[in-house]
C-alpha positions, 0 to 999 in steps of 0.5 A: 613425597617430592624432592627438588634438586639437580646436580648443582643443587638447583631446585629444578628437578622433581624427584618423586618417592612413593612408599608402598605404605603411602600409595593410594589404592583403588580397588574393584572386585577383581584388582587393586591398583596402587597409585604411584605418580600421576601426571600432575606430579610429573609435569605431564611426563608420565603416570605410573601405578601397579595393578594386581589382578586376581585369577580370572580378573577381567582386566580392561576391555578393548580400547586405545589412547590417542596421545599416550604410550601405555607400558606394562612390566609384568612383576608376577603371574601372567597377563593376556593381552590383545594388541590390534588383531593379535592376542599374546600372553606376557609372563613375569619379567616381560615388558610391552609398550603399546603406542598411541592408536593401537587397540589393546585389552588385557586381563589376568591370563587363564589360570593365573593372577597378574601383578603389573607395573603400568606407565603412561607417557606422556602422563595422563590423568589416570588416577581419576580414571581409576577412581571412577572405574572402581566406582563403576565396578562397585555400582556406585556410578553408571557405566555411562560415566566412562563413555562421557569421560573418554576425551578427558581420560584419553580412553576410547573403547572399541569393539574387538571380535577377537577379544570377545572370542578370547574372553568367551573361549573355555579355559 
């Protein structure tokens, strides 16, 4: 639902209200994403969704964005994150903002699930990306589709030996 108003009653500001029961969800075998506001709804200002990862969920491989900041606020559990060449763990209440061009990756931290609010600014066409990602992980689309849409979704995968070693390390 959007409500248009400003302090003088003029129809210039779009307030976006997404009730939990009305949020579209995308699911794959390891996570559920609740979609709150995409760039089309915010005139490109931001995109926001909630990702709930089960324990051991693989999360996202190493990637970067050329235009957007990606922000994470951990609502519950713990999220293991690659930031360039460093790996850290975010816990409930922690906030992280990743600038454009920074390789990063994330997953539920070993032994934990993770509940995370994600925000991109400026807004990106993330909802279509999340829908496609779900189709790929469920085997409904070829993984090649992700590479084919890298520019459209500003999602550029990179190789990270540090992240590969982190994923292969015994828990």
